[in-house]
N, C-alpha and C positions, 0 to 999 in steps of 0.2 A: 775151094769153090766147088759147088756141085748143083746138079738139077735134080730135084726130087721127083717122085713118080706123079706129082700133080702138075708138073710143069713150072714150078717156082724155082728161081735162081737164088741160091743162098751163098753167102760168104761166111765161112765157119771158122771160129778161133779154136784150134785144137791144142793150144799150148797149156791149157788148164786140164785138170783131171777130168773135167766134164766139157763136152763140146758145147760151144756157145755160138748161136747164130748172130752175127754182128749186123749184116745187111741182108734183106730179103726183097727180091723183086718178083711180084706175082705175075701171072699171065695177063692180068688186066692192066698192068702198068703201075700198080700201087707199090710204093717202096716203104719198107719198115727199117728204122735204124735203132740200134740199142745204145748208141753213143751220140756225141755231138756232131753237128754239121757246121763247118767253118768255111765261109766263102767271102771273098773280097769283091764279088760281082756276080751278075747274073740276075735271074728272076725266078720267082716261084709263083705260079698262077699269074695274077695281074700285078704282083708286087715286085718291085725292083730292089735287088740286093746291092747295097754299097758297103763301104767300110764302116759307116757310122749309123746307118738306118735301114729300115725296111719300109719302102714307100710304095703306095698305090695311088693311081689317079694323078691329076695335075691341077694346079691353080685352086679354084673354089671347090673341087671334088677330091682334093688330096686327103689321103689317110696315111699317117706316118707313125712308125714306132721307132723312137730314138733312144738307144740305151743311155742311161744316166740322166735323161731329161724327162721323158714321158711319152704320152700318146696325144696327137692332136689331129683334128679333122677340120677341113674347110679352108685351109690355107697352107702354102708351102712353108710358111714360117710358124714356128711354135708360138712366138710372142703375139702374132696377129691372128692366130686361128680362132674362130668363133666358138670352138669347143676343144678343151684340152684337159688332160689329167697328168700332173707332173709326178715324178717318182716318189714324192711324199704323200700322194693320194689327194692333193688339192684339185678340185674340179672347177673349171672355168668355162662358162657358156653364155652366149648372148640370147639364146632362145632354146627352149626345150619343153618337154612335157613329161612330168613325173606323176604317174598315175593320172588323176584328173587335173593336176596342177599344171599351169602354164608358166614357163620361165621365159622372161623377156629381159632386155638390158636393165640392170639395177632393180628388177621387179620379179616377184613370184606372185601369181594371182590365181583365183578360182576361175573355172571356165566361163562363168557368167559375170566375172569381174566384180562380184560383191565382196570379195576378200582380197586385199592387196598388201604384200609385204614390200615396202618401198625402201631400198637401200640408199637412194640418192637423198631422199627427204628424211630418212631415219624415222620412219613411222610404220604402223600397221593400221590399215583402214578397213573397216567393215561397214557395209550398208547397201541397201537396195538402190540408192541413188547412183551407184557406180556402174549400173547396167549400160549407160552410155559412156563413151570414151572420155568426153570432157564434160562431166556433170556440173550442174549449178549447185550452190550450197543447199543442203536439205537437212531436215531433222532426222532422216533415216540414215544416219551415218555415225560411226564411232571411230575415233582416231586414238591410237596409242602412240604418243610422241616420244622420240628419242632425245630431242634437244632439251636442254635444261637451262638455257640462258636466252635472254632477249625476248622478243614478242611471242616466240613459240615455246616458252618455258612451261608448257602444260603437259603433264604426263599423259592425261587422258582428257578428251573432249568429245562432245556429241553435238552434231548439227551444224558444223562449219568446215568447209574444205579450204585447201590452199593456204595462203598466208593471212588468213582472217580468223585467227583463233578467238579473238575477243567477241566475235559474233556468235560463238557457240553458246546455246542456252544452258549447257551443262559442261563444266570443266573442272579438272583437278590439277592443281599446280604441282611443280616438282617439290615444293615444300610441304605438300599435303593439304593445302587449302582447297575447299570445295566451293565452286560458284555454280548456282543453278537458278534459272527462272521458274521452272516447273519441275517438281520431283515428287515421286511417291515411293516410299520404302515400307514394305510390309506385305500384308495379305491382300494382293491385287488379283481379282478374278475376272478381268476383261469386261467390266461393266462400267456404265457412266459414273456410278457411285460405288467404288470398290468397298466391299464390306470388310469386317474384321479389324484387327489391330494394325495400325499403319502410322507413318509419319509422312505428311504430304505438304508440299509447298507449290501453290498454283496461283498465278496472277497476283503475286504479292501477299497471299494468304497462307499462313502456316497452320496445318491441321494435325493435331496429335490425337489419334484414336487408340487407346490402350486402357486396360483395366488398371494398370499401375505404370507410372512413368516418373522419371527424375531427370531434370536438366539443370546443370550448374555445378557449383562446388559445395562443399559441406558448409561453408559460411553463407553463400548466397545461391539460392536455387528456387526452382518451381517444381513441385512434385504433385502427383495425383495418386490417390489410393482409396478404394471402397467408395467411390463417388464423390470424394472430397478433394479440394485443391488447396494447397498450402504454398506460401511464398516465404522463404527464409524461416523455416520452422513455423511457429505460431504467430509470427508478426502479421500474417494475413491468412485467414482460414475461410474457405467457401464450401458450404455443405451442398449436398445434392438437392436439398429443399430450398436453396437460394439464400440461406442465412449467412451473413458475413460477420466475421470477428476480426478486428485488426487493432494493432497497437500504435499505429502511426497516424499521420494527418491525411485528410483528403484535400487535394487542391485541384480545382477545375475552373476553366474560364467560361464554360457553357455546358448546356445539356439539361437533363431532367433527372430528378430523384423522386420516385413515386409520382405524386401529382405536383411536385415543385419544379419550377424552371430556374436554371442557374444562369447567371452572367458573371462577369469578372468581379462585380461588387454587390450583387443582389441575389436573394433567394425569394421567389414569389410563387404564390398559389392563390388564384381567385382574387379576393380583395385583401389578401395578406401580403405584405412586402417587408423583407428584412434587408436593410441598407447598411452595409459595413462601412461605406465611405462617410456617412453622416451619423453612424451609431444610433440608429432608430429603427423600431419595429412599428409599422403602420397597418391598422386594420380599417378598411373602408377606402372609398375614393372621393368622398365629398369633404372638403376642408372644414366645413361647418359642423360635421357630425362624426368624422373619423376619430379613431383612438390611436395615440402614439405612446410608445414606451421607449425611452432612449437616454442619451447622455449628451449634455452640452458643456460649455466651458464652466458653468456653475456646478455641475454634478448631474446625478440621475434625475429624470423627471417623468411624470405621467401626465398626458394631455388628452383631453377629449374635446373635440371641437377646436375653436380658434382662441380659447382663453389663454392668456399669457401671465407671466410672473408679475408684470406691472399692473395687473388688474384690468386689462383691456381684452376685448374679444368676447366670444360667447362659448359657454361650456364649462369645463373644469380643468384646472391646471394645478399640479402638485409637484414640488421639487424639494429634494434634500440638498442643501448646499452650505458652503462656508462663506459667510458674508464678509470675512476679513476682520482685521483689527483684533484678533484673538478672541472673537466672540464664539468660536466653535461652530459645529453643525447646527443648522436650523431648518425647519420645514416651512416652505412657502406653499400655501393652499388657497386657491381661488375657485369658487363656484359661482359663476355669473349667469344671469338670465335677463333678457329684455335689454337690448342695446339701444333703446330709444334715447337714453340720456347721453350716450357717447362718453366713454372714459370711465375710470373707476368710480368717480364721485357721482355719476349720473345714472348708474344702474338702478332699476326698480327693485330687483331682488338679488341678493348675493350673500355668500359666506366667504370671508376672506381672513386668512391668517398670514401675517408677515407681508402684507402687500406694501410695495415700495419702501421696504426697510422697517416698517412698523412690526414689532414682535407681538402685538396683541391679536385678539380674535374679534372680528366684526361680523355681525349677522344683521341683515336687513330684509324684512319680508313685508311686502305691501299688504298682504292678507292676514298678517299675524303669524305667530309661531306656535305650532302644536306639537307636543311630544309626549309620549307615554312613559318612556323609560330612557334613562341615561345610565349606562353601565361602565364602571371602572374597577380596577383592582383594589386591594386593601390599602396599598401604599404604606408609608411609614412616617415616623417623625422627621426623618431627613429628606424623604421624597414623598410628600402627600399625593394621594391619588388625584385629587382636584386641587390645583395650585392657582393662586391668585398672584400674578405677576412674577413670582419666584418661588423657590422651594421653602422660603421662610414663612410663607402664609398659605394655608390651605386646609383641606379635610383629609383624614385617613381613618381606617377602621382597625381598632385593637381593643376588644372587650366592649366596644361601643363605638360611637362616632366621636372622633376627637378633632378639635380645632386648634391649629397652630397659628399663633399671632406673634409676628416678629421673632420667629425661631423658638418660641416657647409654647408648651402645651398648656394653654390657659383654661380650656373648656372641654367637657366630655359629656356626651349623652350616652349613659351607660345602658347595657342590656337590662330590661326590667323597668325602664322609665326614669331612673335617677339621673338628675342633672348635677354635674360638678362644675364649679367655677373656682379658680384659684385666686379670686379677689372678691370684692363686694359685688353684690347683684343690686343694681339700682333700677327700680321699675315701679309702675303702678300695678298693684295686684290685689286679688281677693282670693279667699279660700272657699271651696264648696262646703256648704253647711245646711243644705235643704233638709227639712224635717222628713220629707218623703224618702230620703235615702237612709234614714236611721231607724233602727229597731231597739227595743229594750232600753229606752232612755231613762236615766236616773240622775238625780242631783248629786253632785260631788259632796261627800261627807268629810268632815274634819279638815276642811280646807285650811283653816287657820293653823291647826296643828302641823299640817304638811308644810305650810309656808315657814312656820317657826323652825322646822327641821331642815330647811334648805339653807345653804350657805353661799352668799355672794363673795367672790374672790377677785383679786387682781393677779395677773400672771404675765409671763413672757413666752411668746411662741418659739418653739425650737425646731420647727419644720415648715415647709411651704414658703409661699411668697412673702408671708409676714414674719418669717424667722427673725428673732431678735427684737420684735416690737412688743411694747407693753399693751395689755388689753384687760378687760373685765368680763366676767361671766360666771358660770357655775361649773362644777366638776361632774361629768356625766355619771361616774361610778357612785357619787354621793346622791345624785338625783334619783338614780335607779333604785336605791334603797328606800327612798321616800315614796316615789311614784314611778313604777317601772314603765308605765305607758308613755312617759315622756322621753324615753331613751330607745334608740335604734342602733343596730350594728351594720356597718358597711365597709367595703373596701374603699380605700382612699387613693385611687391611682394617680391623682395629681400631686399627692404628697409622697406616696410610697408605692413603687411598682412591684413590690415583693408579694402582693396578695394578702398582706396582713389585715386582720379585721380591727376596725376602730369603732368606738362608741360615739354616737351623736345625740344631741339634745334638741328636742323640738321646742324652741323658745316660744313659739307662737301659742302652743297649747298650755304653757304655764299660765297664760292669761286666764283660762277657765278656772284654774286652781286659785289664782289671785282674786277672781270675782267672788268665789264662795268664801274665801278667807276674809275679804273685806266685809261681806254681808254678815258673817259670824261675828266679826269684830264690832260691826255697827250695832248688832243686837246687844252685845255686851255693853257698849257705850250707852245705848238707849236705856238699858236696865239701870245702869249706874246713875244716869241723869234723873231717872224716876226716883231712885232711892234718895238722891241728894235733894230733890224737890220736896219729897215727903219730910225729910229731916228739917228743911227750912220752914215748912208749914206746921210742924208739930208744936 
């Protein structure tokens, strides 16, 4: 031990090769130790030394350092102290301030109470509504929830405090489901109508504003691109110009399409009404003058005015229907005017086809019937263009006008004026022979010689309606050699449809040859009679 020249008292260890000051007490009373201090009692400053602790203060002002336990402040007991740090470093406090953060029991919050970390309720709350200590529910609040079960099973919610999570207008559940009454996601610039691309849900309205978007799966989706909207690929396509292309059906119980009004059963516009319940389209609103196109139990029909299938009413009625009994389809047509007579039989003017089961055509006109043209197709032998009662009788055109009688082509008015009949023509007739129609008139010469060169024959027909019958006449080829003017050449369509040319004889003109032949013969008789008379008188 020694006192140095400055007045300090030192205890020196000289057992080592170098002197080491172990304790030094300076003139101001400060002590410096190079080793440990061991004490079972006493005090240092305001701290009391005991065998197990270094303690200062008492009761609520206690500050204690307990080896093996930790440090605690505010209570004589470590377990009940409002502030403690154990020997593992765990800090426990009922209130504190860390930076600008306020620590309270089970809570860490911002100074203005807008951010709260709540250990008791296992949540984090952010919002201006927390400025008061016991705020009412407000939309200016966001809660991050720690609970994952029961009514608080929302990981995040906005706009509801306390145990009222279902009041929150926006919430995300622990399973990841999102619930929102109003939400905008995207380019929001603090205006009443945020510009740019966004996804917005407000007051039950979903708004998607984007140059391109896709919602759904690869099988079922809604997408937008280049101003066009599509639903499930090309099943529904809407262009920027408003054109719609779709592959499915449209079902609507009401509304409008263009100028058309929709109901559950009708589509109407002005005086046009389409009625799906009654299968009818109506144009007009006056029953005596409107037009209807529809279908009833008999089949499709067209109606103008009040005319009906039974021939009553005014206007026109036409229907295609099956009358039953294997008769097949037929057309009912009634055109009626002037109801003064009352009923089908009393109309002044009408055109009726198949009225009341009659398959004929009836026309009645009080002022007469005037027509300039009736046009029909060519028809055929099996289906004449104009039919009389059935296809067995009627007219058709093929190389001329042909007449079918009882399913046989018996007559033909050929192109060029030739008339063909497949049997006898029985009629009163005469032949034009006026002198004023004839030039270069000459008497037939050698009439008798011509008659002498003609041959009358008997024969059997091998074609036509007389096939197999015996007949008499002349042979056209033989007549042609004697007098060619008596023979003509024609197609014979009633005998042969092949177009082959046949020769005909004008039997009527043979009379002129016979006249001159008889005259020549009479001259010969007269000369012979004269010669006989002269011989008698000689």
